[in-house]
C-alpha positions as CSV (number, residue, x, y, z in Angstrom):
1,M,38.8,3.6,95.6
2,S,38.3,-0.1,94.5
3,E,35.8,-1.1,91.8
4,N,33.7,-3.0,94.5
5,T,33.4,0.3,96.5
6,V,32.3,2.2,93.4
7,E,29.7,-0.4,92.6
8,R,28.5,-0.5,96.2
9,N,28.1,3.3,96.3
10,M,26.2,3.2,93.0
11,V,23.7,0.8,94.4
12,M,23.3,2.6,97.7
13,T,23.0,6.1,96.2
14,P,19.3,7.0,95.3
15,A,18.8,8.0,91.7
16,T,18.3,11.7,91.1
17,P,15.3,12.9,89.1
18,A,17.7,13.8,86.3
19,D,18.7,10.1,86.0
20,L,15.2,8.7,86.0
21,L,14.0,9.4,82.5
22,G,17.2,8.2,81.0
23,L,17.1,5.0,83.1
24,L,13.5,4.4,82.2
25,L,14.1,4.7,78.5
26,A,17.3,2.8,78.6
27,E,15.7,-0.4,79.9
28,K,13.3,-0.4,76.9
29,R,14.7,-2.6,74.1
30,S,12.5,-1.3,71.3
31,E,13.2,2.2,69.8
32,N,9.4,2.4,69.2
33,T,8.7,1.8,72.8
34,R,11.3,4.4,73.9
35,R,9.8,6.9,71.5
36,A,6.3,6.3,72.8
37,Y,7.4,6.6,76.5
38,R,9.3,9.8,75.7
39,Y,6.2,11.3,73.9
40,D,3.7,10.2,76.6
41,L,5.8,11.6,79.5
42,T,6.4,14.8,77.7
43,D,2.6,15.2,77.1
44,F,2.0,14.5,80.8
45,F,4.3,17.3,82.1
46,M,3.4,19.7,79.3
47,T,-0.3,19.2,80.0
48,L,-0.2,19.7,83.8
49,Y,2.8,21.9,84.3
50,G,3.2,23.7,80.9
51,R,6.8,22.7,80.4
52,P,8.9,19.6,79.8
53,A,10.2,17.4,82.6
54,S,13.3,19.1,83.9
55,P,15.1,17.7,87.0
56,A,13.4,20.3,89.2
57,L,10.0,19.5,87.8
58,L,10.5,15.8,88.3
59,Q,11.6,16.5,91.8
60,Q,8.4,18.5,92.4
61,F,6.2,15.7,91.1
62,L,8.0,12.9,92.9
63,S,7.9,14.8,96.2
64,L,4.1,14.6,96.3
65,N,2.6,12.2,98.7
66,T,0.4,9.4,97.5
67,P,-3.0,11.2,97.7
68,Q,-1.6,14.3,95.9
69,M,0.0,12.2,93.2
70,V,-3.2,10.3,92.7
71,G,-5.0,13.6,92.3
72,V,-2.6,14.9,89.7
73,I,-2.7,11.7,87.7
74,M,-6.5,11.6,87.8
75,R,-6.6,15.2,86.6
76,Y,-4.4,14.3,83.7
77,K,-6.7,11.3,82.9
78,T,-9.7,13.6,82.8
79,V,-7.9,15.8,80.3
80,L,-7.1,12.8,78.1
81,L,-10.8,11.7,78.1
82,E,-11.9,15.2,77.2
83,R,-9.6,15.0,74.2
84,H,-11.6,11.9,73.1
85,L,-8.5,9.7,72.9
86,S,-9.0,6.0,72.5
87,E,-9.1,3.8,75.6
88,A,-5.8,2.2,74.5
89,T,-4.1,5.5,74.2
90,V,-5.3,6.7,77.6
91,N,-4.0,3.5,79.2
92,R,-0.7,3.8,77.5
93,R,-0.2,7.3,78.8
94,L,-1.1,6.2,82.3
95,S,1.2,3.2,82.0
96,A,4.2,5.5,81.1
97,I,3.6,7.6,84.2
98,M,3.2,4.6,86.5
99,S,6.4,3.0,85.1
100,L,8.3,6.2,85.9
101,I,6.9,6.2,89.5
102,R,7.7,2.5,90.0
103,L,11.3,3.1,88.9
104,A,11.5,6.1,91.2
105,R,10.3,4.0,94.1
106,K,12.8,1.2,93.3
107,L,15.7,3.7,93.2
108,G,14.6,5.6,96.3
109,A,13.5,8.8,94.5
110,T,10.0,8.7,96.0
111,Q,8.0,7.0,98.7
112,S,4.6,7.6,97.0
113,D,2.7,4.7,95.4
114,P,-0.5,5.7,93.4
115,S,-0.8,2.2,91.9
116,G,-4.2,0.7,92.4
117,F,-5.9,4.1,92.9
118,V,-6.2,5.2,89.3
119,A,-8.4,3.0,87.2
120,T,-7.5,2.3,83.6
121,E,-10.0,2.2,80.8
122,K,-11.5,-1.0,79.6
123,V,-10.3,-2.0,76.2
124,V,-11.9,-4.5,73.8
125,A,-8.8,-6.1,72.3
126,Y,-8.7,-6.7,68.5
127,R,-12.3,-5.5,68.0
128,D,-11.5,-4.5,64.4
129,T,-9.3,-7.2,62.7
130,R,-10.5,-6.4,59.3
131,G,-7.9,-6.0,56.7
132,I,-8.4,-5.6,53.0
133,T,-9.8,-8.4,50.7
134,P,-7.6,-10.7,48.7
135,V,-8.7,-8.9,45.5
136,Q,-7.6,-5.6,47.0
137,A,-4.3,-7.1,48.3
138,R,-3.5,-8.3,44.7
139,L,-4.4,-4.8,43.4
140,L,-2.1,-3.3,46.0
141,L,0.8,-5.5,44.8
142,H,0.4,-4.2,41.3
143,Q,0.9,-0.6,42.3
144,P,4.7,-0.3,42.8
145,D,6.6,0.6,39.6
146,R,9.0,-2.3,39.5
147,S,11.2,-0.6,36.9
148,T,12.5,1.7,39.7
149,L,14.5,1.0,42.8
150,K,11.8,2.4,45.0
151,G,9.2,0.2,43.3
152,K,11.3,-2.9,43.7
153,R,11.7,-2.2,47.4
154,D,8.1,-1.4,47.9
155,Y,7.0,-4.6,46.1
156,A,9.3,-6.7,48.2
157,L,8.0,-5.1,51.4
158,L,4.4,-5.6,50.4
159,R,5.0,-9.3,49.7
160,L,6.9,-9.7,52.9
161,L,4.1,-8.2,55.0
162,L,1.2,-9.8,53.2
163,E,2.7,-13.3,53.1
164,N,4.2,-13.4,56.6
165,A,2.0,-11.2,58.7
166,L,5.1,-9.3,60.0
167,R,4.7,-6.3,62.3
168,R,6.1,-3.0,61.1
169,A,9.0,-3.1,63.6
170,E,9.8,-6.7,62.6
171,A,10.1,-5.9,58.9
172,L,12.2,-2.7,59.5
173,A,14.6,-4.3,61.9
174,V,15.8,-6.9,59.4
175,R,19.5,-6.7,58.4
176,V,21.2,-7.8,55.2
177,A,22.7,-10.8,57.0
178,D,19.3,-11.9,58.2
179,F,18.2,-12.8,54.7
180,N,19.3,-16.2,53.4
181,P,18.0,-16.6,49.8
182,D,19.4,-20.1,49.4
183,A,17.6,-21.4,52.4
184,R,14.6,-19.1,51.7
185,T,14.7,-17.8,55.3
186,L,14.6,-14.5,57.1
187,A,15.7,-14.0,60.7
188,I,13.4,-11.6,62.5
189,R,13.3,-10.2,66.0
190,G,9.8,-10.9,67.2
191,K,7.7,-8.7,69.6
192,G,8.9,-9.0,73.2
193,R,11.9,-11.2,72.3
194,G,14.6,-8.5,72.6
195,T,17.7,-9.5,70.6
196,Q,16.5,-13.1,70.1
197,Q,15.8,-14.1,66.6
198,E,13.5,-16.6,65.0
199,R,13.7,-17.8,61.4
200,I,10.7,-17.7,59.1
201,T,10.4,-19.4,55.7
202,L,9.7,-17.2,52.7
203,S,7.9,-18.0,49.5
204,A,9.9,-18.3,46.3
205,A,8.1,-15.2,45.0
206,T,9.2,-13.1,48.0
207,V,12.8,-14.3,47.8
208,A,12.8,-13.3,44.1
209,A,11.4,-9.9,45.0
210,I,14.0,-9.2,47.6
211,L,16.8,-10.3,45.3
212,D,15.5,-8.1,42.6
213,Y,15.5,-5.1,44.9
214,Q,19.0,-5.9,46.2
215,R,20.4,-6.2,42.6
216,A,19.0,-2.8,41.8
217,L,21.0,-1.1,44.6
218,P,24.0,0.9,43.4
219,A,26.3,-1.1,45.5
220,P,26.1,-4.2,47.8
221,R,25.2,-3.4,51.4
222,P,27.3,-4.7,54.3
223,P,25.9,-7.6,56.4
224,E,25.0,-5.3,59.3
225,A,23.2,-2.7,57.2
226,P,19.4,-2.5,57.2
227,L,17.8,-4.6,54.4
228,F,15.2,-2.0,53.6
229,I,16.5,1.5,53.2
230,N,15.3,4.9,52.4
231,V,16.0,5.4,48.7
232,S,15.1,9.1,48.4
233,P,18.0,11.3,47.4
234,G,18.2,13.3,50.6
235,H,18.2,10.3,52.9
236,Y,19.5,7.5,50.8
237,G,21.0,4.5,52.6
238,K,19.4,5.2,56.0
239,Q,17.1,2.7,57.5
240,L,13.5,3.1,56.4
241,T,11.6,4.6,59.3
242,P,8.2,3.4,60.7
243,D,6.6,6.6,59.5
244,G,8.2,6.2,56.1
245,L,6.8,2.7,55.7
246,Y,3.4,3.9,56.8
247,K,3.3,6.7,54.3
248,T,4.6,4.4,51.5
249,I,1.8,1.9,52.1
250,R,-0.9,4.6,52.5
251,A,0.2,6.2,49.2
252,L,0.1,2.9,47.3
253,A,-3.4,2.2,48.7
254,E,-4.6,5.6,47.6
255,Q,-3.0,4.9,44.2
256,A,-5.0,1.7,44.0
257,G,-8.2,3.5,44.9
258,L,-8.8,1.5,48.1
259,D,-11.6,3.1,50.0
260,R,-10.2,2.5,53.5
261,R,-7.0,3.6,55.3
262,V,-4.3,1.0,54.9
263,S,-1.4,0.7,57.2
264,P,1.3,-1.9,57.9
265,H,-0.7,-3.3,60.8
266,R,-3.8,-3.5,58.5
267,L,-1.8,-5.6,56.2
268,R,-0.9,-7.9,59.1
269,H,-4.7,-8.2,59.8
270,T,-5.1,-9.0,56.1
271,A,-2.5,-11.8,56.1
272,I,-3.9,-13.4,59.2
273,T,-7.5,-13.3,58.0
274,M,-6.6,-14.6,54.6
275,A,-4.6,-17.4,56.3
276,L,-7.7,-18.4,58.4
277,D,-9.9,-18.4,55.2
278,A,-7.4,-20.5,53.3
279,S,-6.9,-23.0,56.1
280,G,-10.6,-23.3,57.0
281,G,-10.1,-21.6,60.3
282,D,-7.1,-23.7,61.5
283,I,-6.1,-21.5,64.4
284,R,-3.2,-23.6,65.5
285,R,-1.5,-23.4,62.1
286,V,-2.2,-19.7,61.7
287,Q,-0.7,-19.1,65.1
288,R,2.7,-20.1,63.7
289,L,2.3,-17.4,61.0
290,S,1.1,-14.7,63.3
291,R,3.3,-15.5,66.3
292,H,0.6,-14.5,68.7
293,A,1.4,-15.9,72.1
294,R,-2.3,-16.7,72.9
295,L,-4.7,-18.8,70.8
296,E,-7.5,-16.7,72.2
297,T,-6.3,-13.8,70.1
298,L,-6.6,-15.9,66.9
299,Q,-10.1,-16.9,68.0
300,I,-11.1,-13.2,67.9
301,Y,-9.7,-13.0,64.4
302,D,-11.7,-16.2,63.4
303,D,-14.9,-14.9,65.0
304,N,-14.6,-11.6,63.2
305,R,-13.8,-13.4,59.9
306,A,-16.7,-15.7,60.1
307,N,-19.1,-13.1,61.7
308,L,-20.5,-15.8,64.0
309,Q,-22.6,-13.2,65.8
310,G,-24.2,-12.3,62.5
311,Q,-24.9,-15.9,61.6
312,V,-26.7,-16.5,64.9
313,T,-28.7,-13.3,64.5
314,E,-29.9,-14.5,61.1
315,L,-31.0,-17.8,62.7
316,L,-33.0,-15.9,65.3
317,A,-34.5,-13.7,62.6
318,T,-35.6,-16.8,60.8
319,L,-37.3,-18.2,63.9
320,L,-39.1,-14.9,64.5
321,H,-40.3,-14.5,61.0
322,E,-44.1,-14.5,60.7
323,D,-44.1,-17.5,58.2
324,S,-41.9,-19.7,60.4
325,P,-43.6,-22.9,61.6
326,R,-45.2,-22.3,65.0
327,P,-44.3,-24.7,67.9
328,P,-47.1,-27.2,68.7
329,Q,-49.5,-26.1,71.4
330,G,-49.3,-28.2,74.6
């Protein structure tokens, strides 16, 4: 059989339910996205069927007609709302299911199409963009014990996050070869860019912090190795995980006595808000730092930073005060 015949048969043969989950996950570039889809789809089948998605169970679900499928998904959505999950989480779970169904339709594994029949929850994007204050950020930077390897690593990570507004995945995906101390640059893989990289310019202080961390490593790391590694004895040398970074920052925040939960994304909020303060609300300049695709997103940050609603409320309160000058009578 020729290669062309094999390829033609692969295209013409509908995907089996056993293929679908693997194919759906394989097309997601980000490991975080794959992990989230896997978790969400497992929750869907465990909630409604009491067991994970086996090929037989997937076949059972995909054989439902459109009204039946809509009913199942709406029942699942009701359960999610009863759990008091956030609107964003509910929508993400529904999106994972719809993605599976869309792929099944493309590959001929189902004819049903519930899209447009299950409403998503309305989400107010970026309603809480508060980070920590500059004073708290400086206090956080003083927490790592920089006489230890872990402290040097944590300090370098904190500076990288607070000065460059990096997302957690962006910081953790950096390889040794991506860091150029002479040019003071770091190549990162931005959100939604796949394998494409963009170079950001680092401050001299952050370059020095990363070099100090690298010099403390027992041996030089190869160019393809992750820049930030797990330094605990049982997992030494492995890439620092998202959960590991989150726990590290949370522990340092608690050590600093900060009264609110601090996460990598909270530090991104902090960097963007501080940048808006320092630049006098120059949204276009700060967009280069945050790498947000839409200026409107930065406008939300700026509105929250300046509390424009609160300012206008105070103006109205002044006008309504009993001692305010009364308008002339006509």
